[in-house]
DOVEXDO-397784 format. One record per residue (C-alpha): residue number from 1; residue in one letter; y, z, x. Coordinates in Angstrom, 2 decimals, always signed. Example, Ala and Ser with C-alpha at 12.3 -4.5 7.8 and 13.67 -1.06 7.14 Angstrom:
% DOVEXDO-397784
+------+------+---------+---------+---------+
: papa : nuro :      yy :      zz :      xx :
+------+------+---------+---------+---------+
:    1 :    A :   -4.50 :   +7.80 :  +12.30 :
:    2 :    S :   -1.06 :   +7.14 :  +13.67 :
+------+------+---------+---------+---------+
***
This chain:
% DOVEXDO-397784
+------+------+---------+---------+---------+
: papa : nuro :      yy :      zz :      xx :
+------+------+---------+---------+---------+
:    1 :    M : +148.76 : +146.01 :  +85.44 :
:    2 :    R : +147.52 : +146.35 :  +82.32 :
:    3 :    P : +150.17 : +146.64 :  +79.71 :
:    4 :    D : +150.36 : +150.17 :  +78.22 :
:    5 :    P : +153.21 : +151.08 :  +75.90 :
:    6 :    A : +152.89 : +154.86 :  +76.45 :
:    7 :    L : +153.16 : +154.39 :  +80.43 :
:    8 :    R : +156.36 : +151.86 :  +79.96 :
:    9 :    E : +157.99 : +154.11 :  +77.88 :
:   10 :    G : +157.95 : +156.72 :  +80.98 :
:   11 :    H : +161.29 : +157.56 :  +82.83 :
:   12 :    Y : +159.85 : +156.98 :  +86.13 :
:   13 :    A : +157.42 : +154.34 :  +85.45 :
:   14 :    A : +160.32 : +152.13 :  +83.95 :
:   15 :    K : +162.41 : +152.47 :  +87.01 :
:   16 :    Q : +159.27 : +152.13 :  +89.49 :
:   17 :    I : +155.94 : +150.38 :  +88.74 :
:   18 :    F : +157.96 : +148.10 :  +85.85 :
:   19 :    C : +161.02 : +147.43 :  +87.67 :
:   20 :    K : +162.53 : +143.97 :  +87.17 :
:   21 :    D : +162.80 : +143.88 :  +90.93 :
:   22 :    R : +159.33 : +142.57 :  +92.18 :
:   23 :    L : +159.44 : +144.28 :  +95.65 :
:   24 :    I : +160.42 : +147.81 :  +94.27 :
:   25 :    A : +157.51 : +147.43 :  +91.53 :
:   26 :    W : +155.16 : +146.25 :  +94.09 :
:   27 :    S : +155.75 : +149.05 :  +96.51 :
:   28 :    H : +155.35 : +151.83 :  +93.82 :
:   29 :    R : +152.04 : +150.08 :  +92.48 :
:   30 :    R : +150.98 : +149.96 :  +95.73 :
:   31 :    R : +151.64 : +153.80 :  +96.22 :
:   32 :    F : +150.19 : +154.67 :  +92.88 :
:   33 :    G : +146.99 : +152.71 :  +93.68 :
:   34 :    T : +146.49 : +154.50 :  +96.86 :
:   35 :    G : +146.60 : +157.59 :  +95.11 :
:   36 :    L : +144.21 : +156.28 :  +92.49 :
:   37 :    A : +141.85 : +155.05 :  +95.31 :
:   38 :    L : +141.70 : +158.44 :  +96.62 :
:   39 :    A : +141.27 : +160.36 :  +93.67 :
:   40 :    Q : +138.02 : +158.25 :  +92.43 :
:   41 :    Q : +135.94 : +161.12 :  +94.21 :
:   42 :    F : +137.24 : +163.52 :  +91.46 :
:   43 :    H : +134.94 : +161.93 :  +88.80 :
:   44 :    G : +133.73 : +164.47 :  +86.30 :
:   45 :    R : +136.06 : +167.37 :  +87.89 :
:   46 :    R : +139.20 : +169.17 :  +87.04 :
:   47 :    V : +142.33 : +167.99 :  +88.48 :
:   48 :    L : +146.12 : +169.20 :  +88.36 :
:   49 :    D : +149.16 : +166.88 :  +89.31 :
:   50 :    Y : +151.94 : +169.54 :  +90.40 :
:   51 :    G : +155.03 : +167.85 :  +89.53 :
:   52 :    C : +153.56 : +165.31 :  +87.24 :
:   53 :    G : +157.14 : +163.75 :  +86.43 :
:   54 :    D : +156.46 : +161.30 :  +83.73 :
:   55 :    G : +152.40 : +161.68 :  +83.76 :
:   56 :    T : +152.24 : +158.06 :  +84.82 :
:   57 :    F : +149.34 : +158.90 :  +87.74 :
:   58 :    L : +147.34 : +161.23 :  +85.36 :
:   59 :    A : +147.56 : +158.70 :  +82.89 :
:   60 :    M : +146.19 : +156.18 :  +85.08 :
:   61 :    L : +143.70 : +158.03 :  +86.33 :
:   62 :    S : +142.41 : +158.98 :  +82.92 :
:   63 :    T : +141.47 : +155.36 :  +82.47 :
:   64 :    S : +139.98 : +154.67 :  +85.78 :
:   65 :    P : +136.32 : +154.99 :  +86.95 :
:   66 :    G : +137.21 : +158.14 :  +88.75 :
:   67 :    R : +138.16 : +159.83 :  +85.41 :
:   68 :    P : +138.24 : +163.47 :  +85.84 :
:   69 :    A : +136.71 : +165.94 :  +83.03 :
:   70 :    E : +139.96 : +167.71 :  +82.97 :
:   71 :    A : +143.56 : +166.59 :  +83.78 :
:   72 :    V : +146.47 : +168.76 :  +83.67 :
:   73 :    G : +149.88 : +167.72 :  +84.61 :
:   74 :    A : +152.48 : +170.23 :  +85.42 :
:   75 :    E : +156.18 : +169.88 :  +85.14 :
:   76 :    L : +159.31 : +172.00 :  +85.81 :
:   77 :    D : +161.75 : +169.85 :  +83.78 :
:   78 :    D : +161.47 : +171.01 :  +80.07 :
:   79 :    H : +162.77 : +167.37 :  +78.87 :
:   80 :    Q : +159.96 : +165.58 :  +80.99 :
:   81 :    L : +157.37 : +168.09 :  +79.85 :
:   82 :    V : +158.14 : +167.38 :  +76.09 :
:   83 :    D : +158.05 : +163.91 :  +76.70 :
:   84 :    C : +154.74 : +163.81 :  +78.34 :
:   85 :    Q : +153.07 : +166.07 :  +75.78 :
:   86 :    A : +154.85 : +163.59 :  +73.02 :
:   87 :    R : +153.49 : +160.47 :  +74.71 :
:   88 :    L : +150.17 : +161.33 :  +76.41 :
:   89 :    G : +149.31 : +164.81 :  +75.05 :
:   90 :    G : +146.91 : +163.35 :  +72.54 :
:   91 :    R : +144.73 : +161.65 :  +74.97 :
:   92 :    S : +141.18 : +163.17 :  +75.83 :
:   93 :    G : +141.32 : +165.40 :  +78.65 :
:   94 :    L : +144.56 : +165.28 :  +79.39 :
:   95 :    S : +147.13 : +168.06 :  +78.69 :
:   96 :    F : +150.61 : +169.13 :  +79.93 :
:   97 :    V : +151.87 : +172.63 :  +81.17 :
:   98 :    S : +155.03 : +174.04 :  +82.64 :
:   99 :    I : +154.73 : +174.85 :  +86.46 :
:  100 :    D : +155.87 : +178.65 :  +85.69 :
:  101 :    S : +152.73 : +178.98 :  +83.98 :
:  102 :    L : +150.63 : +178.20 :  +86.79 :
:  103 :    D : +151.25 : +181.71 :  +88.31 :
:  104 :    A : +149.13 : +183.24 :  +85.71 :
:  105 :    P : +145.60 : +184.33 :  +87.21 :
:  106 :    A : +143.73 : +181.82 :  +84.77 :
:  107 :    H : +145.05 : +178.91 :  +87.15 :
:  108 :    H : +143.80 : +180.37 :  +90.50 :
:  109 :    E : +141.39 : +178.54 :  +92.36 :
:  110 :    R : +140.55 : +176.63 :  +88.82 :
:  111 :    Y : +141.35 : +172.91 :  +90.11 :
:  112 :    D : +138.70 : +170.73 :  +92.16 :
:  113 :    A : +141.67 : +168.85 :  +93.30 :
:  114 :    V : +145.39 : +168.95 :  +93.40 :
:  115 :    V : +147.94 : +166.04 :  +93.67 :
:  116 :    C : +151.22 : +166.43 :  +94.36 :
:  117 :    M : +152.78 : +163.25 :  +94.67 :
:  118 :    E : +156.62 : +162.65 :  +95.50 :
:  119 :    V : +157.68 : +166.17 :  +95.32 :
:  120 :    L : +157.57 : +168.02 :  +98.36 :
:  121 :    E : +160.54 : +166.05 :  +99.79 :
:  122 :    H : +162.52 : +167.57 :  +97.00 :
:  123 :    V : +161.68 : +171.39 :  +97.48 :
:  124 :    V : +164.19 : +173.78 :  +98.80 :
:  125 :    E : +161.51 : +176.63 :  +98.71 :
:  126 :    L : +158.85 : +174.78 : +100.42 :
:  127 :    D : +156.38 : +177.59 : +101.62 :
:  128 :    L : +156.57 : +179.21 :  +98.40 :
:  129 :    V : +155.32 : +175.95 :  +96.78 :
:  130 :    I : +152.46 : +175.27 :  +99.38 :
:  131 :    D : +151.14 : +178.82 :  +98.83 :
:  132 :    R : +151.20 : +178.10 :  +95.16 :
:  133 :    L : +149.32 : +174.91 :  +95.93 :
:  134 :    W : +146.77 : +176.98 :  +98.06 :
:  135 :    R : +145.97 : +179.41 :  +95.14 :
:  136 :    L : +145.70 : +176.80 :  +92.44 :
:  137 :    L : +143.06 : +174.93 :  +94.39 :
:  138 :    A : +139.38 : +175.86 :  +94.52 :
:  139 :    T : +137.63 : +177.18 :  +97.71 :
:  140 :    D : +136.10 : +173.66 :  +98.19 :
:  141 :    G : +138.72 : +171.69 :  +96.39 :
:  142 :    T : +140.81 : +168.74 :  +98.06 :
:  143 :    L : +144.94 : +168.41 :  +97.93 :
:  144 :    L : +146.46 : +165.08 :  +97.99 :
:  145 :    V : +149.88 : +164.94 :  +98.96 :
:  146 :    S : +152.50 : +162.00 :  +98.88 :
:  147 :    V : +155.94 : +161.86 : +100.45 :
:  148 :    P : +158.11 : +159.08 : +101.17 :
:  149 :    V : +158.82 : +158.31 : +104.89 :
:  150 :    E : +162.38 : +158.56 : +105.89 :
:  151 :    T : +162.19 : +158.49 : +109.61 :
:  152 :    G : +162.02 : +155.92 : +112.04 :
:  153 :    L : +162.57 : +152.04 : +111.17 :
:  154 :    P : +161.15 : +152.58 : +107.47 :
:  155 :    L : +164.75 : +154.35 : +107.02 :
:  156 :    L : +166.68 : +151.57 : +108.09 :
:  157 :    V : +164.60 : +149.26 : +105.57 :
:  158 :    K : +164.93 : +151.83 : +102.77 :
:  159 :    Q : +168.64 : +152.21 : +103.22 :
:  160 :    A : +169.06 : +148.51 : +103.09 :
:  161 :    A : +166.94 : +148.17 : +100.02 :
:  162 :    R : +168.60 : +151.38 :  +98.33 :
:  163 :    R : +172.04 : +149.35 :  +98.92 :
:  164 :    I : +171.03 : +146.36 :  +97.71 :
:  165 :    A : +169.19 : +147.98 :  +94.50 :
:  166 :    G : +172.42 : +149.95 :  +93.96 :
:  167 :    W : +174.45 : +146.99 :  +93.63 :
:  168 :    R : +172.06 : +145.49 :  +91.26 :
:  169 :    G : +171.93 : +148.75 :  +89.36 :
:  170 :    L : +168.21 : +149.14 :  +89.72 :
:  171 :    G : +166.33 : +152.41 :  +90.00 :
:  172 :    D : +167.97 : +155.71 :  +91.08 :
:  173 :    Y : +169.30 : +154.58 :  +94.38 :
:  174 :    P : +172.86 : +155.01 :  +93.55 :
:  175 :    G : +172.34 : +158.70 :  +93.51 :
:  176 :    T : +170.98 : +158.77 :  +96.80 :
:  177 :    T : +173.02 : +160.54 :  +99.46 :
:  178 :    P : +174.55 : +158.36 : +102.31 :
:  179 :    Y : +173.84 : +158.79 : +105.94 :
:  180 :    E : +176.77 : +158.88 : +108.44 :
:  181 :    W : +176.33 : +156.73 : +111.35 :
:  182 :    R : +176.17 : +159.65 : +113.69 :
:  183 :    E : +173.11 : +160.80 : +111.79 :
:  184 :    Y : +171.06 : +157.56 : +112.20 :
:  185 :    P : +169.95 : +158.18 : +115.70 :
:  186 :    A : +168.48 : +161.49 : +114.89 :
:  187 :    S : +166.92 : +160.05 : +112.05 :
:  188 :    L : +165.16 : +157.25 : +113.89 :
:  189 :    F : +164.25 : +158.94 : +116.91 :
:  190 :    A : +162.91 : +162.02 : +114.66 :
:  191 :    G : +159.85 : +164.47 : +116.06 :
:  192 :    S : +158.29 : +166.97 : +113.89 :
:  193 :    R : +160.89 : +169.29 : +113.73 :
:  194 :    P : +163.75 : +169.17 : +111.14 :
:  195 :    H : +166.56 : +166.73 : +112.44 :
:  196 :    L : +169.33 : +166.70 : +109.90 :
:  197 :    T : +170.59 : +169.31 : +107.76 :
:  198 :    R : +169.54 : +168.40 : +104.46 :
:  199 :    P : +172.00 : +168.68 : +101.41 :
:  200 :    I : +170.97 : +171.19 :  +98.27 :
:  201 :    Y : +171.63 : +169.97 :  +94.80 :
:  202 :    G : +171.97 : +172.01 :  +91.34 :
:  203 :    E : +172.18 : +175.56 :  +90.40 :
:  204 :    R : +169.14 : +176.36 :  +88.03 :
:  205 :    M : +166.91 : +174.09 :  +89.73 :
:  206 :    R : +168.00 : +173.52 :  +93.45 :
:  207 :    F : +166.51 : +170.49 :  +95.18 :
:  208 :    H : +166.86 : +168.23 :  +97.87 :
:  209 :    D : +167.22 : +164.24 :  +97.67 :
:  210 :    H : +165.66 : +162.13 : +100.17 :
:  211 :    K : +168.21 : +162.40 : +102.98 :
:  212 :    G : +166.99 : +163.88 : +105.99 :
:  213 :    F : +163.21 : +164.49 : +104.78 :
:  214 :    N : +160.62 : +164.56 : +107.85 :
:  215 :    W : +157.42 : +163.59 : +106.63 :
:  216 :    M : +155.94 : +164.74 : +110.01 :
:  217 :    A : +157.57 : +168.30 : +109.78 :
:  218 :    L : +156.12 : +168.60 : +106.36 :
:  219 :    R : +152.65 : +167.89 : +107.81 :
:  220 :    D : +153.08 : +170.60 : +110.54 :
:  221 :    R : +153.96 : +173.03 : +107.45 :
:  222 :    L : +151.08 : +172.13 : +105.48 :
:  223 :    A : +148.80 : +172.64 : +108.43 :
:  224 :    R : +149.65 : +176.24 : +108.63 :
:  225 :    R : +147.40 : +176.59 : +105.21 :
:  226 :    F : +145.32 : +173.64 : +105.09 :
:  227 :    A : +143.17 : +171.36 : +107.06 :
:  228 :    I : +144.45 : +167.95 : +107.04 :
:  229 :    G : +141.39 : +165.32 : +107.20 :
:  230 :    R : +143.39 : +162.03 : +106.62 :
:  231 :    V : +146.84 : +160.49 : +106.66 :
:  232 :    V : +147.14 : +157.53 : +104.77 :
:  233 :    A : +149.73 : +155.19 : +104.99 :
:  234 :    S : +151.23 : +153.15 : +101.91 :
:  235 :    P : +152.10 : +150.34 : +100.70 :
:  236 :    I : +150.34 : +148.67 : +103.60 :
:  237 :    S : +147.71 : +151.08 : +105.19 :
:  238 :    W : +146.88 : +149.14 : +108.78 :
:  239 :    L : +150.86 : +149.87 : +109.54 :
:  240 :    G : +150.45 : +153.47 : +109.96 :
:  241 :    P : +152.62 : +156.19 : +108.74 :
:  242 :    H : +155.52 : +155.48 : +111.30 :
:  243 :    L : +155.90 : +151.78 : +109.90 :
:  244 :    A : +154.92 : +152.90 : +106.06 :
:  245 :    T : +157.22 : +154.05 : +103.30 :
:  246 :    Q : +155.09 : +156.51 : +101.98 :
:  247 :    V : +152.45 : +158.76 : +103.25 :
:  248 :    W : +149.45 : +160.44 : +101.77 :
:  249 :    F : +147.92 : +163.86 : +103.16 :
:  250 :    V : +144.25 : +164.64 : +102.38 :
:  251 :    A : +143.53 : +168.19 : +102.99 :
:  252 :    R : +141.43 : +171.35 : +102.44 :
:  253 :    K : +142.04 : +175.01 : +102.52 :
:  254 :    S : +141.93 : +176.53 : +105.75 :
:  255 :    Q : +143.61 : +179.84 : +105.55 :
:  256 :    P : +143.43 : +182.82 : +103.37 :
:  257 :    A : +146.20 : +183.42 : +100.49 :
:  258 :    S : +147.10 : +186.55 : +102.18 :
:  259 :    V : +148.37 : +184.79 : +105.97 :
:  260 :    S : +152.19 : +184.61 : +105.35 :
:  261 :    P : +154.03 : +181.68 : +106.51 :
:  262 :    L : +155.69 : +181.20 : +109.87 :
+------+------+---------+---------+---------+
***
């Protein structure tokens, strides 16, 4: 990956794609690479990154062959938003806004593509966010969603990696809620229904961590509002989502905005 000082200074990029641990860096770079490959179809169009974090994905997309005409990063955290504007806001065609501002009519059906990368696993009011994504996306637009796989065999691998990374002081892994032994069977053999009661953190901004997240349950929730065309695994696509560490959904609108979530 080409050195880019502005990217290296990003809060998440430093712990992920530029992590000192080669395995962690490789896994996250593959995730970003998968997303960039999927987003090449948006060349010359309007793209929104919902929950853009430190802006890494849009900054990389904006220098790729699939560079969009307009790239907007939306973030809930004020500190991340200010940081993105300071580091990346001066780049041509790239801007950053608060997530709250997206409810304005000017943003409705504005975007040819909406990317939501490693966000929905943390959302407590999930249906409200899915509805918002629906409204933001143009009628013929594409939704790209990336979430971690926290079920089956990948969970065991991840928990071991997190424990080791925590011992080494790498990444955010020491803050991940631990599993009790009795919770592992439900997670290993999870179906498409929520299988654990997920802890909720925060007061002003309530959120989940990764514990108990079920990508299959999210897939079914998304399918109420979107037609999911592809499911792409990462970091090794041919393993499929049940043996991957991340999964991407490629979807389009399928139901009118007036339909209430079940």
